[in-house]
N, C-alpha and C positions, 0 to 999 in steps of 0.2 A: 648946375646940370651935369658937368663933367664928373664932379665928385659922386653924384648919385649913380651915374653909369658905372663908375669904378667899383662902388659898393655892390652893385648888382652883379658885376663880373666876378666878385670874390665871395658872394653869398653862397652858402652850402645849398646845393640843389635838393629840391623835394624828392628827386629820384634817388639820390644817395641816402637821404633820410629814410625813405621807404625800404631800401635795401638793409639799412642798419636795423630798422624795426623788425623786418622779417628775421634777421639773424637773432635779435633779442628774443622774439616770441618763440621761434623754433628752438632756440637754446634753452629757454625755460621749459618747453614741452619735453625736451630730451632729459633735462635735469629732473623734472618732476615725475616723468613716466606716465603722464595723464592719458597718453594715447594708447597705452597697453600694447596690443599686438601690432599697432601701427607706429611704434617708436622709430622704426627704420625710416619712415616717411619724414619724421621730424629731423632725424639725423641728416637725411638728404638735403632738406631745405636749410638746415643750419650750416652744413659744410659748403653748399653751393653759394648761399648768400655771403658767408664768411669769405669764401674764395673771391667772389666778385668785389666785395668791399676791399679786400687786399689789392686787387687789380687797380681799383680806383685810387687807392693810396699810393700805389706804385707809380702811376702816371702823374698824380699830383706832385710827388716828390721830384720827378723830372721837371715838371712845369715850374714849380716853386723855385727850384735851384736855378733854372734858366732865367726866371724873372730877376733874381738877385744878381745874375751874371750879366745882365744887359738886354735880354730879350723881353721887352715889355709887351710884345704882341700876344703873349700867352694869356693875358687878361681878357682882351677883346675876343679871343677864341673860346672863352668859357672854360679853359682848362683848370682854373682855380676853384671852380664850383663843385668839383668832384662828381660831375655829371658824366657818366660813361657814354651818353648819347652825343656828347660834344667831341668825342675822339675822332681822329682822322679816319680810322678804320674800325668802326664798332664791331664788325664781323670778326676781324682778326683779334681785336682787343678783348672781347667778352665772349662771343658765341663759340668760337673755336676752342679757346682755353677750357670752357665749361665742357664741351664735347670730349676733349682729351681727358679731362678728369673722369668723366663717366666711362669712357672706353678703357682707359689704362691706369687710372689712379695716379696720374702724374701732372704736376703743375707746369704745363708747357707755356712759355710766355708768348705774347702777341705784340704786334706793332700798334702804336697808338698816337701819342701827341706829336705834332710837327713843330720842331724848334727851328727858328730862323738863326742858323749858326753864324751868318754873316754879321749879326749884331753883337756877337760875343768875342771878346778879345782874350787871348791867353789860352795856352794848351791845357793848363791845369783846370781851368773852368770848364772847358769842353769835356774833359775826362770826368770831372765831378758830376756834371749833369747826367752823364750816362750811368755812373755808378749809383746815383741817388735812388733809382728804382729798385734794383736788387738789394741794396742795403735796407730798404723798407721791408722787403720780404724777410730778411734776416731778423729785423726787429719784431716783425709779426710772429715769426717762429719762436723767438725768445719769449714773447708774451704767452703764446699758446702752450709752451712747455714749462712755463714758470712753476705751475703746481708740481710738476715732476722733479725738476732740479732743486726746488726749494723744499722738497719733501713735505708738501702741504696737501696731500691727497686724502687725508682723513676727512670723512664726511662727504667726499665727492662721489656721486653715483657712478657706478662702473661704466654704464653706457655713455655718459657725458665724457668720462675720461677717454674712452675709446674714440669718440668723435673728435675731441681735441687732438688726440694723437694723430689721427688721419689728416686733420686740417694742418697740423704742424708738418707732416710729411710733404704735403703739397707745397708749403712755403719753402721747405728745404730744397725740394726738387727745382722749384722756380728760381731760387737764388743761384743754385749751381749752374743750371742751364743758361740763365741770363748772363752769367759771368764768363761763359765760354767765349773765346776770341774768334767767334764765327761771324762773318759779315751779316748784318741785319739784326744782330743781338747786342745787348748792352756791353758785353765784354769786349767786343770789337770796337764799340763806340769809345770805350775807355782807352783803348790802344791806338785808335786811328789818328788822333792829333799828333802822335809822335812818329808816324810813318812818313816817308817821303811822298811828295806829290805824285811821283811816278807809280809807286806801289798802290796808292789809294785809287788812282785811275784804273789800274789793272784789276783791282779787287771789286770795284764798284758794280760791275755787271752781275756779280754773284750775290749781291745783297738780298734781292727779292727771294732767293731760293735757300737762304741760310736756315730759316725756320723749318722748311720742308725737309732739308737734308738732316737736321737734328732728329726730327720725328722719325724719318726712315731708319736712321742708324739705331735708334732706340728699340726698333723691332728686331734687330740682330741679337739673338740670344746671348752671345758672349758679351756684347757691349751692354746689353740690358742688365746682365748679372753684375758686371763690374760697377755700373752706375748705381744700382740699388744696394750693393754692398757698401759703397761710399755713403749713400743716404742713411742706411741703417747704422753705420758706424757713428755718424754725426748725431743721430737721434739717441743712440745709446749713451753717448757722452752727455746728452741733455736729460737722461733718465727715462727715456721712452723706449720700450722694448718693441721688437719686431712683431711680437704677438699682439700687442695693443694696437699698433697701426693696422695689422691685418684684420682684426675683429672690427675696428672702426670702418674699414673699407667694406667689410661684409654687411654691416648695418646700413652703410650708405647705399649699397646695391639692394635695396629693399625688395625690388621686383624679382630677385632670385630666391626669395624665401628667407627663413630664419638663418641667422649666421651659423656657419659651420667652422669648427676649429681646424686649423691646417694639419695635414698629415706630413707632407714633404714639400720642398720647392720654395719658390719665392712669391712675390706679390703680383707679378705682372704677366 
């Protein structure tokens, strides 16, 4: 009986499989161009479903690393099923990040799985658990940009290339933001085990506001410009141009009409 329960706690959720199916079907629609004038709708569903799939993998990485570090409670909580509905804060983990993508074209992270840190021994393990999530975003970005840096774009439809470029941009922004040493984000989680108990107690009250503070700062033009300059530099290193990510975002915003080439300025 116990073995059966454990298998159920680790079985991939139908919810995640449905998300993966939406990503596959919408990706095929973008590739084939079967929707014609409504290709932007397919790009929207491809990017959103791909983004949510990456969020699920991000949280799975946290949970799986915690499991192997000593926190066996993640099984019973359903974190290993990749079901986003099992997260501690589904609103913060899924809904708000998707809204931020629609509003500003940026992969802002959210809070999700609850790790019982008291079960885990060793500072390196605590840091690795926190780092596992954004490292997954980096891996996802590498996969999305593989056709670019492998120079394997021959035969890849232009719109699909643009959609991949925008999805890669979201992964890069998520990785950078997650690694910021801000209370409430994974970057601080990596650093926290190495801080004194006094400092941790002083910082703890600010943790719930860390994500909000990052979002507010990103609306400051100077901060926004520096941030996206860094993102663009990383993507250029991976073979993805700013123009490709811009057009991908334009297709994503299908409700604004046909994509328009940029005249001046940035993406946000």
